[in-house]
Structure formats: structure tokens, C-alpha cells
C-alpha positions in Angstrom: -0.1 0.1 0.0 1.4 3.7 -1.0 2.9 5.6 2.1 0.3 8.3 3.1 -2.9 6.4 2.3 -5.3 5.5 5.1 -8.0 3.0 3.8 -11.2 3.1 5.9 -14.8 1.8 4.7 -17.7 3.8 4.7 -20.8 2.4 6.9 -23.2 0.5 5.2 -21.1 -0.3 2.1 -18.1 -2.6 1.8 -16.2 -0.3 -0.8 -13.1 1.0 0.8 -12.1 4.7 0.6 -8.5 6.1 0.6 -7.5 9.8 1.5 -4.5 10.7 -0.1 -1.8 12.7 1.6 -2.5 15.7 -0.9 -6.0 15.8 0.1 -5.0 16.7 3.8 -4.2 20.1 2.6 -8.1 20.7 1.9 -9.2 20.1 5.6 -9.6 23.3 7.1 -7.4 24.0 10.4 -9.1 25.1 14.0 -8.1 28.8 14.6 -8.5 30.0 18.0 -11.4 32.4 18.6 -9.7 36.0 19.5 -13.1 36.4 21.3 -13.8 33.6 23.7 -17.5 33.1 24.2 -19.2 31.4 27.2 -19.5 27.8 27.7 -23.4 28.1 27.5 -23.4 30.5 24.6 -20.8 28.1 22.7 -23.4 25.4 23.2 -26.1 27.2 21.9 -24.3 28.3 18.7 -23.7 24.3 18.3 -27.3 23.7 18.9 -28.4 26.4 16.0 -26.3 24.1 13.8 -27.5 20.7 14.3 -30.7 21.4 16.2 -32.0 20.6 19.8 -34.5 19.4 21.6 -36.5 21.8 24.1 -34.9 22.5 27.4 -36.6 22.0 30.8 -35.1 24.7 32.8 -36.4 23.4 36.1 -34.8 19.9 35.7 -31.2 21.4 36.1 -31.7 21.0 40.2 -32.2 17.4 40.0 -29.9 16.9 36.9 -29.8 16.9 33.0 -33.1 16.9 31.3 -33.0 13.8 28.8 -35.3 14.4 26.4 -36.5 11.0 24.6 -36.0 11.1 20.9 -37.8 8.3 18.7 -36.4 6.9 15.9 -38.2 4.7 13.2 -36.5 1.8 11.8 -39.1 0.1 9.7 -43.2 0.1 9.8 -44.0 -0.9 13.3 -40.5 -0.8 14.7 -39.2 2.2 17.0 -36.5 2.5 19.6 -35.8 5.3 22.0 -32.8 6.6 23.1 -31.8 9.7 25.4 -29.5 12.3 24.8 -28.7 15.6 27.0 -28.8 19.1 25.2 -25.7 20.7 24.5 -26.7 23.8 26.2 -27.4 22.0 29.3 -24.1 20.0 29.7 -21.4 22.8 30.6 -24.0 24.3 33.2 -24.8 20.7 34.6 -20.9 20.0 34.8 -20.8 23.4 37.0 -23.9 22.8 39.0 -23.1 19.6 40.0 -19.6 20.5 41.3 -20.4 23.4 42.9 -19.7 22.4 46.4 -15.9 21.9 45.0 -15.5 25.2 43.4 -13.4 27.8 44.7 -11.9 30.4 42.4 -14.1 30.9 39.3 -12.3 34.0 38.0 -11.0 32.4 35.0 -14.7 31.2 34.0 -16.6 33.2 31.8 -19.2 35.7 33.5 -22.6 34.3 31.9 -21.7 30.6 33.3 -20.5 31.8 36.6 -23.9 33.7 37.3 -26.1 30.6 36.0 -24.2 28.5 38.2 -24.3 30.3 41.5 -28.0 30.4 41.3 -28.0 26.6 42.5 -25.6 27.5 45.3 -26.5 27.7 49.1 -25.4 30.4 51.5 -22.1 28.6 52.2 -21.3 27.7 49.1 -21.8 31.2 47.7 -19.3 32.6 50.3 -17.0 30.1 49.6 -16.7 30.9 45.9 -17.1 34.8 46.5 -14.2 35.0 48.9 -12.0 32.7 46.9 -12.7 34.3 43.8 -11.8 37.9 45.3 -8.4 36.3 46.9 -7.5 34.5 44.0 -8.4 36.7 40.8 -9.3 39.8 42.5 -12.8 39.6 41.0 -15.5 40.7 43.2 -18.6 39.2 42.4 -21.0 41.2 44.9 -22.7 43.1 42.0 -23.6 39.9 40.4 -24.9 38.1 43.4 -26.6 40.4 45.6 -30.3 39.3 44.5 -29.0 35.9 45.3 -28.3 37.2 48.8 -31.7 39.0 48.8 -33.5 35.8 48.1 -31.7 33.9 51.1 -32.5 36.7 53.7 -36.1 36.7 52.6 -36.4 32.9 53.0 -34.6 33.3 56.4 -36.2 36.3 57.7 -39.2 37.1 55.5 -40.1 40.2 53.1 -41.0 42.4 56.1 -38.0 42.0 57.6 -36.2 42.7 54.4 -38.2 45.8 53.5 -36.9 47.3 56.9 -33.1 45.8 56.9 -30.3 48.0 57.3 -28.9 47.8 53.9 -25.2 48.6 53.3 -24.3 49.8 49.5 -22.5 47.4 47.3 -18.7 47.9 47.2 -17.1 49.6 44.1 -18.3 51.5 41.1 -21.1 49.4 39.0 -19.3 47.2 36.6 -19.9 47.8 33.0 -20.8 44.1 32.4 -23.5 44.6 35.0 -27.0 43.4 34.1 -29.6 44.4 36.7 -32.0 41.4 37.8 -35.6 41.6 37.3 -36.5 41.9 40.8 -38.4 44.0 42.7 -35.8 44.6 45.5 -33.1 47.6 46.0 -29.7 46.6 44.8 -27.3 46.7 48.2 -24.7 44.5 50.1 -27.5 41.5 51.2 -24.9 39.2 52.2 -23.6 41.7 54.6 -26.9 42.5 55.7 -27.7 38.7 56.2 -24.6 38.2 58.1 -25.2 41.2 60.3 -28.9 40.1 61.2 -27.6 36.7 62.0 -24.8 38.0 64.2 -27.1 40.4 66.1 -29.8 37.5 66.6 -26.9 35.5 68.0 -26.0 38.3 70.4 -29.3 38.8 71.5 -29.8 35.3 72.2 -26.6 35.0 74.2 -27.8 38.1 76.1 -31.0 36.4 76.8 -29.2 33.1 78.0 -27.1 35.1 80.5 -29.8 37.0 81.7 -31.7 33.6 82.2 -28.5 32.2 84.1 -28.3 35.0 86.4 -32.0 35.0 87.4 -31.4 31.2 88.2 -28.7 32.0 90.3 -30.1 34.9 92.4 -33.2 32.6 93.1 -30.6 29.8 93.9 -29.2 32.0 96.4 -32.1 33.2 97.9 -33.1 29.9 98.8 -29.6 29.1 100.5 -30.1 32.3 102.7 -33.5 31.1 104.0 
């Protein structure tokens, strides 16, 4: 067999085909994209080329949504196969590993914001602190509405309306997109932490007063 010729068989046929070395020059080479896009955006571009099934956004909490595809193989014969949407795969990877994530400053902002929606307060704290310490990237402007949700879930909307809200640090980022939320933008993480600390100190004071009263009553009984 001549050098530089690679035979292969096309599926469904028995006729071998060969690709000459001179034909390799016609294969387009991959070029690096000077303007990197997000993982979710890249997946959407691929889906626009090859098509995709509908996506159930609510299924991300429990796992990747796998639409059922039915292919006909002759009259009365069909098989079902499951596949994951290309748009869900990168986000699902981030969501499923969010408890192990630390500095996410190297990731695109769209993917980070979508992933942080699934984080609890401890995961949000770790990711924000590690990203600020590692990459110098402050996520407070992109997560304040998430902290507002955690605040209202813990203390209620009435308490949030009367909360002492510190301002967000620094200037508003140029790529910041205000969320569609009927709430005041502010440092809700700090407001939540201050409220928790205040409640803790108040509970400690109550416990100290109760112990002091018990001690006083015990001393009165001894004096009698």
C-alpha cells in the first residue's frame, strides 16, 4: 500500500475509500477564537447548527434533562434513546461540582452567574471569597439578588423591607445586568450576616440573663 494512504470503510458499504496525503491540505485548520464566548453561548451556537430538543430549565436542580428521541426503523419498529442537551451539559457540570469550586475568576461571567443560582449560602461565601482572593474579582454586584433571596427565605419580606442595607462595594461594573427583581440593590450578604450576628448576640444576652436569674433565685433559697 502506498505511503500516506489510509483506507477506511464507509458504514453500510463494503467499498474501501482512501484519503491521499495531498487531500489533507484541503482540510480546514482550527483557529483560536480571539473573542472567547461562554460555555452556554457556545453550546447554543452548536445547537443552532445541528438542532436541539426543548430544554426544561427546572430539571437542572435534579440533574440533566434527557429528552426522549424516537427513531423509526421500519414499519411498526421504533427505539427510544436519551440524550442531553448541549446547552445543559456545561452548566450541569458546574452545578454538580459547585460544592468543590473555589476561584471561578477564570470562567466566563455568564456561566458563573447561571451556576451561582443553585448555590446555598455557604457555597456562595466560599466561591465569592476565593474568587476575590485568587483572581481579585468581586462578585458582589452579580450575586446581591441571590443573597436577597436567602435573606427573605430566612427572615421574610417584611424584615427585608426594614433591613439596614449597606451599599455594594466599588463602582457598578460595565458588564453588570440588573436582575428583574422588585428589590433594592445592596450588599445583602453583609445585611444577612449582620442580622444573623445580631440575633446570635441577642440570644446570648437572653441566655446570660436567664442564668443570672436562676443563680439569684438559688442564692435566695440558700439564705433562707
